[in-house]
All heavy atoms as TSV, in Angstrom:
chain	resi	resn	atom	element	x	y	z
A	1	MET	N	N	103.767	93.085	93.527
A	1	MET	CA	C	103.341	94.461	93.313
A	1	MET	C	C	103.313	95.200	94.651
A	1	MET	O	O	102.690	94.772	95.605
A	1	MET	CB	C	101.950	94.475	92.692
A	1	MET	CG	C	101.381	95.860	92.511
A	1	MET	SD	S	99.757	95.810	91.727
A	1	MET	CE	C	98.791	96.602	92.978
A	2	ALA	N	N	104.029	96.289	94.713
A	2	ALA	CA	C	104.028	97.113	95.915
A	2	ALA	C	C	102.741	97.926	95.965
A	2	ALA	O	O	102.272	98.430	94.951
A	2	ALA	CB	C	105.233	98.040	95.914
A	3	ILE	N	N	102.191	97.998	97.143
A	3	ILE	CA	C	100.960	98.761	97.331
A	3	ILE	C	C	101.308	100.044	98.061
A	3	ILE	O	O	101.946	100.017	99.115
A	3	ILE	CB	C	99.921	97.951	98.138
A	3	ILE	CG1	C	99.500	96.723	97.345
A	3	ILE	CG2	C	98.715	98.815	98.482
A	3	ILE	CD1	C	98.550	95.806	98.062
A	4	ASP	N	N	100.914	101.163	97.484
A	4	ASP	CA	C	101.131	102.460	98.107
A	4	ASP	C	C	100.025	102.675	99.140
A	4	ASP	O	O	98.858	102.827	98.778
A	4	ASP	CB	C	101.105	103.561	97.052
A	4	ASP	CG	C	101.410	104.928	97.635
A	4	ASP	OD1	O	102.129	104.998	98.654
A	4	ASP	OD2	O	100.926	105.924	97.068
A	5	ILE	N	N	100.402	102.659	100.407
A	5	ILE	CA	C	99.423	102.805	101.486
A	5	ILE	C	C	99.478	104.245	101.998
A	5	ILE	O	O	100.501	104.685	102.515
A	5	ILE	CB	C	99.723	101.843	102.642
A	5	ILE	CG1	C	99.794	100.399	102.137
A	5	ILE	CG2	C	98.672	101.985	103.732
A	5	ILE	CD1	C	100.323	99.411	103.152
A	6	PRO	N	N	98.377	104.980	101.879
A	6	PRO	CA	C	98.354	106.358	102.368
A	6	PRO	C	C	98.547	106.418	103.884
A	6	PRO	O	O	98.105	105.517	104.612
A	6	PRO	CB	C	96.963	106.865	101.983
A	6	PRO	CG	C	96.423	105.895	101.000
A	6	PRO	CD	C	97.111	104.606	101.253
A	7	SER	N	N	99.176	107.460	104.342
A	7	SER	CA	C	99.460	107.594	105.778
A	7	SER	C	C	98.190	107.611	106.624
A	7	SER	O	O	98.190	107.110	107.749
A	7	SER	CB	C	100.295	108.840	106.046
A	7	SER	OG	O	99.608	110.003	105.619
A	8	HIS	N	N	97.096	108.150	106.084
A	8	HIS	CA	C	95.872	108.176	106.894
A	8	HIS	C	C	95.332	106.770	107.145
A	8	HIS	O	O	94.763	106.502	108.203
A	8	HIS	CB	C	94.800	109.082	106.267
A	8	HIS	CG	C	94.114	108.516	105.063
A	8	HIS	ND1	N	94.663	108.561	103.803
A	8	HIS	CD2	C	92.927	107.882	104.944
A	8	HIS	CE1	C	93.832	107.972	102.950
A	8	HIS	NE2	N	92.771	107.552	103.617
A	9	LEU	N	N	95.555	105.834	106.212
A	9	LEU	CA	C	95.137	104.457	106.444
A	9	LEU	C	C	96.011	103.798	107.505
A	9	LEU	O	O	95.512	103.047	108.339
A	9	LEU	CB	C	95.198	103.649	105.152
A	9	LEU	CG	C	94.042	103.822	104.188
A	9	LEU	CD1	C	94.259	102.985	102.938
A	9	LEU	CD2	C	92.729	103.459	104.832
A	10	ILE	N	N	97.295	104.079	107.465
A	10	ILE	CA	C	98.205	103.547	108.491
A	10	ILE	C	C	97.775	104.051	109.865
A	10	ILE	O	O	97.693	103.277	110.826
A	10	ILE	CB	C	99.672	103.954	108.205
A	10	ILE	CG1	C	100.167	103.298	106.906
A	10	ILE	CG2	C	100.578	103.622	109.381
A	10	ILE	CD1	C	100.437	101.813	106.982
A	11	GLU	N	N	97.471	105.340	109.964
A	11	GLU	CA	C	97.056	105.921	111.246
A	11	GLU	C	C	95.758	105.309	111.749
A	11	GLU	O	O	95.629	104.981	112.935
A	11	GLU	CB	C	96.912	107.438	111.112
A	11	GLU	CG	C	98.224	108.150	110.893
A	11	GLU	CD	C	98.053	109.620	110.528
A	11	GLU	OE1	O	96.963	110.176	110.747
A	11	GLU	OE2	O	99.018	110.202	110.010
A	12	LEU	N	N	94.777	105.140	110.861
A	12	LEU	CA	C	93.511	104.526	111.255
A	12	LEU	C	C	93.710	103.084	111.711
A	12	LEU	O	O	93.148	102.659	112.724
A	12	LEU	CB	C	92.510	104.564	110.094
A	12	LEU	CG	C	91.851	105.900	109.780
A	12	LEU	CD1	C	91.101	105.820	108.458
A	12	LEU	CD2	C	90.905	106.298	110.907
A	13	GLU	N	N	94.511	102.338	110.975
A	13	GLU	CA	C	94.759	100.936	111.342
A	13	GLU	C	C	95.524	100.841	112.647
A	13	GLU	O	O	95.249	99.968	113.470
A	13	GLU	CB	C	95.507	100.210	110.221
A	13	GLU	CG	C	95.692	98.732	110.470
A	13	GLU	CD	C	94.404	97.972	110.671
A	13	GLU	OE1	O	93.440	98.157	109.909
A	13	GLU	OE2	O	94.350	97.143	111.609
A	14	ARG	N	N	96.474	101.748	112.878
A	14	ARG	CA	C	97.205	101.751	114.157
A	14	ARG	C	C	96.255	101.991	115.324
A	14	ARG	O	O	96.369	101.346	116.364
A	14	ARG	CB	C	98.293	102.821	114.156
A	14	ARG	CG	C	99.534	102.403	113.457
A	14	ARG	CD	C	100.646	103.414	113.619
A	14	ARG	NE	N	101.802	102.991	112.850
A	14	ARG	CZ	C	102.570	103.782	112.134
A	14	ARG	NH1	N	102.345	105.073	112.094
A	14	ARG	NH2	N	103.588	103.305	111.466
A	15	ALA	N	N	95.322	102.922	115.155
A	15	ALA	CA	C	94.347	103.203	116.210
A	15	ALA	C	C	93.464	101.988	116.467
A	15	ALA	O	O	93.216	101.616	117.622
A	15	ALA	CB	C	93.495	104.418	115.842
A	16	ALA	N	N	93.005	101.357	115.401
A	16	ALA	CA	C	92.161	100.166	115.543
A	16	ALA	C	C	92.936	99.029	116.197
A	16	ALA	O	O	92.414	98.331	117.069
A	16	ALA	CB	C	91.623	99.739	114.186
A	17	TRP	N	N	94.184	98.847	115.798
A	17	TRP	CA	C	95.006	97.778	116.363
A	17	TRP	C	C	95.260	98.019	117.850
A	17	TRP	O	O	95.194	97.087	118.658
A	17	TRP	CB	C	96.304	97.661	115.586
A	17	TRP	CG	C	97.239	96.578	116.055
A	17	TRP	CD1	C	98.529	96.742	116.447
A	17	TRP	CD2	C	96.974	95.168	116.148
A	17	TRP	NE1	N	99.079	95.531	116.772
A	17	TRP	CE2	C	98.152	94.548	116.602
A	17	TRP	CE3	C	95.857	94.386	115.900
A	17	TRP	CZ2	C	98.242	93.171	116.821
A	17	TRP	CZ3	C	95.943	93.016	116.114
A	17	TRP	CH2	C	97.121	92.425	116.565
A	18	ALA	N	N	95.522	99.262	118.230
A	18	ALA	CA	C	95.731	99.589	119.648
A	18	ALA	C	C	94.469	99.294	120.457
A	18	ALA	O	O	94.543	98.722	121.548
A	18	ALA	CB	C	96.136	101.056	119.794
A	19	GLU	N	N	93.319	99.678	119.929
A	19	GLU	CA	C	92.058	99.391	120.615
A	19	GLU	C	C	91.835	97.888	120.714
A	19	GLU	O	O	91.402	97.384	121.754
A	19	GLU	CB	C	90.874	100.040	119.897
A	19	GLU	CG	C	90.789	101.533	120.097
A	19	GLU	CD	C	89.540	102.143	119.464
A	19	GLU	OE1	O	88.573	101.403	119.149
A	19	GLU	OE2	O	89.528	103.369	119.277
A	20	GLN	N	N	92.119	97.172	119.642
A	20	GLN	CA	C	91.919	95.727	119.648
A	20	GLN	C	C	92.835	95.063	120.674
A	20	GLN	O	O	92.398	94.176	121.408
A	20	GLN	CB	C	92.194	95.160	118.259
A	20	GLN	CG	C	91.837	93.707	118.117
A	20	GLN	CD	C	91.966	93.221	116.681
A	20	GLN	OE1	O	92.237	93.998	115.766
A	20	GLN	NE2	N	91.774	91.939	116.483
A	21	GLN	N	N	94.079	95.480	120.735
A	21	GLN	CA	C	95.027	94.930	121.700
A	21	GLN	C	C	94.584	95.193	123.139
A	21	GLN	O	O	94.857	94.398	124.032
A	21	GLN	CB	C	96.429	95.490	121.468
A	21	GLN	CG	C	97.044	95.057	120.158
A	21	GLN	CD	C	97.328	93.577	120.126
A	21	GLN	OE1	O	96.463	92.751	119.896
A	21	GLN	NE2	N	98.559	93.222	120.379
A	22	ALA	N	N	93.920	96.315	123.348
A	22	ALA	CA	C	93.440	96.678	124.686
A	22	ALA	C	C	92.083	96.047	124.986
A	22	ALA	O	O	91.535	96.239	126.073
A	22	ALA	CB	C	93.347	98.201	124.806
A	23	GLY	N	N	91.529	95.341	124.015
A	23	GLY	CA	C	90.211	94.737	124.197
A	23	GLY	C	C	89.095	95.758	124.187
A	23	GLY	O	O	88.042	95.558	124.783
A	24	ALA	N	N	89.325	96.866	123.490
A	24	ALA	CA	C	88.367	97.962	123.510
A	24	ALA	C	C	88.036	98.481	122.114
A	24	ALA	O	O	87.682	99.650	121.956
A	24	ALA	CB	C	88.929	99.102	124.365
A	25	LEU	N	N	88.127	97.614	121.102
A	25	LEU	CA	C	87.830	98.052	119.744
A	25	LEU	C	C	86.355	98.414	119.648
A	25	LEU	O	O	85.483	97.620	119.991
A	25	LEU	CB	C	88.159	96.953	118.727
A	25	LEU	CG	C	87.893	97.283	117.262
A	25	LEU	CD1	C	88.760	98.456	116.803
A	25	LEU	CD2	C	88.142	96.063	116.396
A	26	THR	N	N	86.093	99.620	119.187
A	26	THR	CA	C	84.708	100.078	119.067
A	26	THR	C	C	84.217	99.892	117.637
A	26	THR	O	O	85.004	99.830	116.686
A	26	THR	CB	C	84.581	101.572	119.433
A	26	THR	OG1	O	85.329	102.338	118.481
A	26	THR	CG2	C	85.077	101.847	120.843
A	27	TYR	N	N	82.913	99.816	117.497
A	27	TYR	CA	C	82.305	99.717	116.184
A	27	TYR	C	C	82.683	100.945	115.349
A	27	TYR	O	O	82.978	100.818	114.165
A	27	TYR	CB	C	80.783	99.600	116.304
A	27	TYR	CG	C	80.106	99.588	114.956
A	27	TYR	CD1	C	80.057	98.423	114.201
A	27	TYR	CD2	C	79.533	100.747	114.434
A	27	TYR	CE1	C	79.458	98.406	112.950
A	27	TYR	CE2	C	78.928	100.738	113.191
A	27	TYR	CZ	C	78.897	99.570	112.453
A	27	TYR	OH	O	78.307	99.568	111.217
A	28	ALA	N	N	82.680	102.104	115.958
A	28	ALA	CA	C	82.983	103.345	115.240
A	28	ALA	C	C	84.390	103.307	114.646
A	28	ALA	O	O	84.599	103.704	113.489
A	28	ALA	CB	C	82.826	104.548	116.153
A	29	THR	N	N	85.356	102.829	115.403
A	29	THR	CA	C	86.725	102.752	114.908
A	29	THR	C	C	86.833	101.731	113.782
A	29	THR	O	O	87.410	102.013	112.729
A	29	THR	CB	C	87.701	102.389	116.043
A	29	THR	OG1	O	87.633	103.389	117.051
A	29	THR	CG2	C	89.130	102.283	115.537
A	30	ALA	N	N	86.268	100.546	113.999
A	30	ALA	CA	C	86.319	99.501	112.969
A	30	ALA	C	C	85.618	99.952	111.698
A	30	ALA	O	O	86.117	99.729	110.585
A	30	ALA	CB	C	85.683	98.218	113.505
A	31	ASP	N	N	84.490	100.613	111.840
A	31	ASP	CA	C	83.748	101.098	110.677
A	31	ASP	C	C	84.530	102.177	109.931
A	31	ASP	O	O	84.546	102.194	108.699
A	31	ASP	CB	C	82.382	101.626	111.119
A	31	ASP	CG	C	81.485	101.961	109.945
A	31	ASP	OD1	O	81.312	101.090	109.063
A	31	ASP	OD2	O	80.946	103.093	109.918
A	32	ALA	N	N	85.190	103.056	110.662
A	32	ALA	CA	C	85.978	104.121	110.023
A	32	ALA	C	C	87.121	103.534	109.202
A	32	ALA	O	O	87.394	103.988	108.082
A	32	ALA	CB	C	86.526	105.078	111.078
A	33	VAL	N	N	87.780	102.507	109.734
A	33	VAL	CA	C	88.878	101.874	109.015
A	33	VAL	C	C	88.354	101.190	107.756
A	33	VAL	O	O	88.911	101.355	106.664
A	33	VAL	CB	C	89.626	100.862	109.918
A	33	VAL	CG1	C	90.674	100.105	109.127
A	33	VAL	CG2	C	90.274	101.564	111.083
A	34	GLN	N	N	87.279	100.434	107.894
A	34	GLN	CA	C	86.724	99.729	106.736
A	34	GLN	C	C	86.236	100.703	105.662
A	34	GLN	O	O	86.430	100.472	104.468
A	34	GLN	CB	C	85.592	98.793	107.171
A	34	GLN	CG	C	86.090	97.575	107.923
A	34	GLN	CD	C	87.045	96.736	107.103
A	34	GLN	OE1	O	86.770	96.421	105.944
A	34	GLN	NE2	N	88.171	96.371	107.691
A	35	ALA	N	N	85.620	101.782	106.078
A	35	ALA	CA	C	85.153	102.787	105.114
A	35	ALA	C	C	86.331	103.398	104.370
A	35	ALA	O	O	86.271	103.623	103.155
A	35	ALA	CB	C	84.352	103.869	105.829
A	36	ALA	N	N	87.426	103.641	105.076
A	36	ALA	CA	C	88.615	104.216	104.439
A	36	ALA	C	C	89.223	103.225	103.445
A	36	ALA	O	O	89.659	103.621	102.358
A	36	ALA	CB	C	89.643	104.610	105.497
A	37	TYR	N	N	89.244	101.944	103.791
A	37	TYR	CA	C	89.733	100.931	102.847
A	37	TYR	C	C	88.869	100.914	101.590
A	37	TYR	O	O	89.386	100.910	100.473
A	37	TYR	CB	C	89.697	99.527	103.467
A	37	TYR	CG	C	90.763	99.253	104.495
A	37	TYR	CD1	C	90.466	98.535	105.637
A	37	TYR	CD2	C	92.069	99.681	104.324
A	37	TYR	CE1	C	91.431	98.248	106.588
A	37	TYR	CE2	C	93.044	99.419	105.265
A	37	TYR	CZ	C	92.719	98.690	106.398
A	37	TYR	OH	O	93.684	98.418	107.324
A	38	ARG	N	N	87.557	100.882	101.773
A	38	ARG	CA	C	86.656	100.837	100.622
A	38	ARG	C	C	86.815	102.074	99.742
A	38	ARG	O	O	86.884	101.972	98.516
A	38	ARG	CB	C	85.194	100.705	101.088
A	38	ARG	CG	C	84.852	99.346	101.643
A	38	ARG	CD	C	83.367	99.179	101.887
A	38	ARG	NE	N	82.799	100.194	102.764
A	38	ARG	CZ	C	82.727	100.089	104.081
A	38	ARG	NH1	N	83.169	99.008	104.707
A	38	ARG	NH2	N	82.186	101.058	104.799
A	39	GLN	N	N	86.890	103.229	100.374
A	39	GLN	CA	C	86.995	104.485	99.630
A	39	GLN	C	C	88.306	104.539	98.837
A	39	GLN	O	O	88.317	104.905	97.665
A	39	GLN	CB	C	86.897	105.667	100.578
A	39	GLN	CG	C	86.951	107.003	99.887
A	39	GLN	CD	C	86.844	108.163	100.864
A	39	GLN	OE1	O	87.202	108.047	102.034
A	39	GLN	NE2	N	86.353	109.279	100.387
A	40	HIS	N	N	89.412	104.184	99.474
A	40	HIS	CA	C	90.703	104.258	98.782
A	40	HIS	C	C	90.772	103.234	97.651
A	40	HIS	O	O	91.244	103.554	96.556
A	40	HIS	CB	C	91.857	104.057	99.760
A	40	HIS	CG	C	93.195	104.221	99.113
A	40	HIS	ND1	N	93.659	105.439	98.679
A	40	HIS	CD2	C	94.150	103.307	98.779
A	40	HIS	CE1	C	94.852	105.275	98.118
A	40	HIS	NE2	N	95.172	103.994	98.170
A	41	ALA	N	N	90.308	102.031	97.896
A	41	ALA	CA	C	90.338	101.000	96.854
A	41	ALA	C	C	89.464	101.400	95.671
A	41	ALA	O	O	89.854	101.209	94.516
A	41	ALA	CB	C	89.892	99.655	97.420
A	42	ALA	N	N	88.310	101.987	95.933
A	42	ALA	CA	C	87.412	102.415	94.857
A	42	ALA	C	C	88.035	103.539	94.034
A	42	ALA	O	O	87.811	103.628	92.827
A	42	ALA	CB	C	86.073	102.857	95.427
A	43	ALA	N	N	88.814	104.385	94.681
A	43	ALA	CA	C	89.431	105.517	93.985
A	43	ALA	C	C	90.709	105.127	93.250
A	43	ALA	O	O	91.236	105.919	92.469
A	43	ALA	CB	C	89.736	106.629	94.990
A	44	THR	N	N	91.190	103.916	93.493
A	44	THR	CA	C	92.433	103.459	92.881
A	44	THR	C	C	92.112	102.327	91.916
A	44	THR	O	O	91.728	101.247	92.327
A	44	THR	CB	C	93.414	102.962	93.971
A	44	THR	OG1	O	93.568	103.985	94.948
A	44	THR	CG2	C	94.762	102.633	93.374
A	45	GLU	N	N	92.259	102.597	90.654
A	45	GLU	CA	C	91.940	101.630	89.601
A	45	GLU	C	C	92.667	100.305	89.810
A	45	GLU	O	O	93.885	100.262	89.924
A	45	GLU	CB	C	92.335	102.206	88.242
A	45	GLU	CG	C	92.101	101.294	87.085
A	45	GLU	CD	C	90.819	101.595	86.352
A	45	GLU	OE1	O	90.270	102.692	86.527
A	45	GLU	OE2	O	90.384	100.735	85.595
A	46	GLY	N	N	91.902	99.238	89.898
A	46	GLY	CA	C	92.462	97.897	89.962
A	46	GLY	C	C	92.981	97.453	91.310
A	46	GLY	O	O	93.516	96.354	91.426
A	47	LEU	N	N	92.859	98.257	92.348
A	47	LEU	CA	C	93.351	97.880	93.669
A	47	LEU	C	C	92.249	97.169	94.441
A	47	LEU	O	O	91.161	97.710	94.643
A	47	LEU	CB	C	93.825	99.107	94.454
A	47	LEU	CG	C	94.324	98.857	95.878
A	47	LEU	CD1	C	95.530	97.908	95.871
A	47	LEU	CD2	C	94.707	100.172	96.539
A	48	SER	N	N	92.525	95.977	94.864
A	48	SER	CA	C	91.581	95.195	95.651
A	48	SER	C	C	91.516	95.740	97.076
A	48	SER	O	O	92.557	95.977	97.700
A	48	SER	CB	C	92.038	93.736	95.677
A	48	SER	OG	O	91.494	93.030	96.751
A	49	ARG	N	N	90.314	95.904	97.584
A	49	ARG	CA	C	90.150	96.357	98.964
A	49	ARG	C	C	90.795	95.361	99.918
A	49	ARG	O	O	91.461	95.733	100.878
A	49	ARG	CB	C	88.662	96.536	99.297
A	49	ARG	CG	C	88.473	97.171	100.670
A	49	ARG	CD	C	87.482	96.511	101.597
A	49	ARG	NE	N	87.158	95.155	101.443
A	49	ARG	CZ	C	87.592	94.177	102.272
A	49	ARG	NH1	N	88.407	94.434	103.255
A	49	ARG	NH2	N	87.205	92.941	102.093
A	50	LEU	N	N	90.631	94.094	99.635
A	50	LEU	CA	C	91.198	93.065	100.502
A	50	LEU	C	C	92.728	93.120	100.506
A	50	LEU	O	O	93.354	93.060	101.572
A	50	LEU	CB	C	90.721	91.675	100.079
A	50	LEU	CG	C	91.253	90.514	100.903
A	50	LEU	CD1	C	90.862	90.656	102.374
A	50	LEU	CD2	C	90.753	89.198	100.350
A	51	LYS	N	N	93.335	93.257	99.334
A	51	LYS	CA	C	94.801	93.344	99.274
A	51	LYS	C	C	95.301	94.590	99.995
A	51	LYS	O	O	96.325	94.557	100.669
A	51	LYS	CB	C	95.281	93.315	97.831
A	51	LYS	CG	C	95.174	91.948	97.214
A	51	LYS	CD	C	95.734	91.927	95.814
A	51	LYS	CE	C	95.596	90.515	95.250
A	51	LYS	NZ	N	96.130	90.420	93.901
A	52	LEU	N	N	94.583	95.693	99.839
A	52	LEU	CA	C	94.948	96.925	100.545
A	52	LEU	C	C	94.878	96.718	102.049
A	52	LEU	O	O	95.791	97.081	102.785
A	52	LEU	CB	C	94.016	98.069	100.120
A	52	LEU	CG	C	94.158	99.379	100.885
A	52	LEU	CD1	C	95.546	99.980	100.685
A	52	LEU	CD2	C	93.072	100.357	100.452
A	53	GLU	N	N	93.780	96.124	102.507
A	53	GLU	CA	C	93.613	95.890	103.943
A	53	GLU	C	C	94.697	94.960	104.480
A	53	GLU	O	O	95.298	95.226	105.527
A	53	GLU	CB	C	92.235	95.295	104.212
A	53	GLU	CG	C	91.975	95.054	105.684
A	53	GLU	CD	C	90.575	94.561	105.978
A	53	GLU	OE1	O	89.707	94.571	105.079
A	53	GLU	OE2	O	90.337	94.156	107.124
A	54	MET	N	N	94.981	93.889	103.769
A	54	MET	CA	C	95.996	92.942	104.220
A	54	MET	C	C	97.383	93.594	104.279
A	54	MET	O	O	98.127	93.397	105.235
A	54	MET	CB	C	96.010	91.721	103.304
A	54	MET	CG	C	94.777	90.848	103.466
A	54	MET	SD	S	94.593	89.514	102.247
A	54	MET	CE	C	96.177	88.755	102.234
A	55	ALA	N	N	97.719	94.390	103.268
A	55	ALA	CA	C	99.019	95.064	103.242
A	55	ALA	C	C	99.133	96.080	104.376
A	55	ALA	O	O	100.187	96.205	105.011
A	55	ALA	CB	C	99.235	95.746	101.900
A	56	THR	N	N	98.047	96.798	104.634
A	56	THR	CA	C	98.058	97.799	105.698
A	56	THR	C	C	98.207	97.135	107.057
A	56	THR	O	O	99.009	97.572	107.893
A	56	THR	CB	C	96.784	98.663	105.657
A	56	THR	OG1	O	96.654	99.231	104.349
A	56	THR	CG2	C	96.842	99.783	106.682
A	57	LYS	N	N	97.447	96.078	107.296
A	57	LYS	CA	C	97.542	95.364	108.572
A	57	LYS	C	C	98.942	94.793	108.762
A	57	LYS	O	O	99.494	94.865	109.863
A	57	LYS	CB	C	96.485	94.267	108.646
A	57	LYS	CG	C	95.109	94.837	108.883
A	57	LYS	CD	C	94.061	93.759	109.021
A	57	LYS	CE	C	92.717	94.426	109.325
A	57	LYS	NZ	N	91.684	93.467	109.617
A	58	LYS	N	N	99.530	94.253	107.707
A	58	LYS	CA	C	100.884	93.721	107.821
A	58	LYS	C	C	101.873	94.833	108.157
A	58	LYS	O	O	102.744	94.664	109.007
A	58	LYS	CB	C	101.287	93.024	106.525
A	58	LYS	CG	C	102.655	92.393	106.599
A	58	LYS	CD	C	103.003	91.633	105.349
A	58	LYS	CE	C	104.385	91.019	105.500
A	58	LYS	NZ	N	104.775	90.279	104.316
A	59	ALA	N	N	101.732	95.974	107.495
A	59	ALA	CA	C	102.638	97.101	107.755
A	59	ALA	C	C	102.519	97.595	109.196
A	59	ALA	O	O	103.522	97.981	109.803
A	59	ALA	CB	C	102.341	98.243	106.788
A	60	VAL	N	N	101.304	97.580	109.742
A	60	VAL	CA	C	101.093	98.060	111.114
A	60	VAL	C	C	101.499	97.012	112.144
A	60	VAL	O	O	102.166	97.314	113.122
A	60	VAL	CB	C	99.612	98.473	111.316
A	60	VAL	CG1	C	99.297	98.700	112.787
A	60	VAL	CG2	C	99.306	99.723	110.512
A	61	ARG	N	N	101.109	95.776	111.919
A	61	ARG	CA	C	101.294	94.718	112.921
A	61	ARG	C	C	102.665	94.043	112.855
A	61	ARG	O	O	103.125	93.502	113.844
A	61	ARG	CB	C	100.192	93.675	112.774
A	61	ARG	CG	C	98.833	94.267	113.019
A	61	ARG	CD	C	97.743	93.266	112.788
A	61	ARG	NE	N	96.436	93.908	112.883
A	61	ARG	CZ	C	95.295	93.246	112.913
A	61	ARG	NH1	N	95.292	91.937	112.847
A	61	ARG	NH2	N	94.161	93.908	113.005
A	62	HIS	N	N	103.286	94.061	111.686
A	62	HIS	CA	C	104.573	93.392	111.496
A	62	HIS	C	C	105.506	94.275	110.660
A	62	HIS	O	O	105.913	93.895	109.561
A	62	HIS	CB	C	104.372	92.044	110.787
A	62	HIS	CG	C	103.370	91.179	111.446
A	62	HIS	ND1	N	103.603	90.507	112.620
A	62	HIS	CD2	C	102.078	90.871	111.105
A	62	HIS	CE1	C	102.539	89.821	112.968
A	62	HIS	NE2	N	101.585	90.036	112.078
A	63	PRO	N	N	105.864	95.440	111.175
A	63	PRO	CA	C	106.640	96.389	110.359
A	63	PRO	C	C	107.999	95.857	109.921
A	63	PRO	O	O	108.484	96.234	108.856
A	63	PRO	CB	C	106.780	97.617	111.262
A	63	PRO	CG	C	106.478	97.144	112.642
A	63	PRO	CD	C	105.572	95.954	112.493
A	64	ALA	N	N	108.618	94.958	110.676
A	64	ALA	CA	C	109.925	94.422	110.280
A	64	ALA	C	C	109.818	93.541	109.045
A	64	ALA	O	O	110.778	93.383	108.308
A	64	ALA	CB	C	110.534	93.643	111.425
A	65	ASP	N	N	108.619	92.958	108.807
A	65	ASP	CA	C	108.400	92.087	107.660
A	65	ASP	C	C	107.827	92.833	106.471
A	65	ASP	O	O	107.503	92.232	105.468
A	65	ASP	CB	C	107.401	90.981	108.018
A	65	ASP	CG	C	107.898	90.107	109.145
A	65	ASP	OD1	O	109.126	90.055	109.368
A	65	ASP	OD2	O	107.057	89.471	109.805
A	66	ASP	N	N	107.678	94.150	106.575
A	66	ASP	CA	C	106.989	94.939	105.561
A	66	ASP	C	C	107.711	94.894	104.220
A	66	ASP	O	O	108.860	95.296	104.103
A	66	ASP	CB	C	106.856	96.394	106.016
A	66	ASP	CG	C	106.052	97.243	105.063
A	66	ASP	OD1	O	105.281	96.668	104.260
A	66	ASP	OD2	O	106.179	98.472	105.115
A	67	THR	N	N	107.000	94.397	103.195
A	67	THR	CA	C	107.526	94.384	101.831
A	67	THR	C	C	106.572	95.092	100.886
A	67	THR	O	O	106.616	94.895	99.684
A	67	THR	CB	C	107.741	92.930	101.345
A	67	THR	OG1	O	106.496	92.235	101.436
A	67	THR	CG2	C	108.808	92.228	102.140
A	68	THR	N	N	105.678	95.929	101.417
A	68	THR	CA	C	104.673	96.603	100.600
A	68	THR	C	C	105.221	97.851	99.934
A	68	THR	O	O	104.571	98.403	99.056
A	68	THR	CB	C	103.443	96.989	101.440
A	68	THR	OG1	O	103.840	97.927	102.436
A	68	THR	CG2	C	102.795	95.771	102.061
A	69	GLY	N	N	106.345	98.334	100.395
A	69	GLY	CA	C	106.874	99.566	99.830
A	69	GLY	C	C	106.310	100.796	100.493
A	69	GLY	O	O	106.557	101.908	100.083
A	70	ALA	N	N	105.555	100.624	101.563
A	70	ALA	CA	C	104.954	101.756	102.272
A	70	ALA	C	C	105.929	102.364	103.241
A	70	ALA	O	O	106.828	101.761	103.717
A	70	ALA	CB	C	103.716	101.321	103.008
């Protein structure tokens, strides 16, 4: 099943990943990403927050392997 990942989630995850790579991930950034995952999953019938998060992280961290359809 392809997961439709909204662009704002991709942008938030990219920011968090950049901070994490720099060793500077802040609580505020991590919390904003998690809140966005929870909000989107809750608004989308039957979409697991965990599956959404995993698909988004894969799309951001391994774009050549992306099979989510995003």
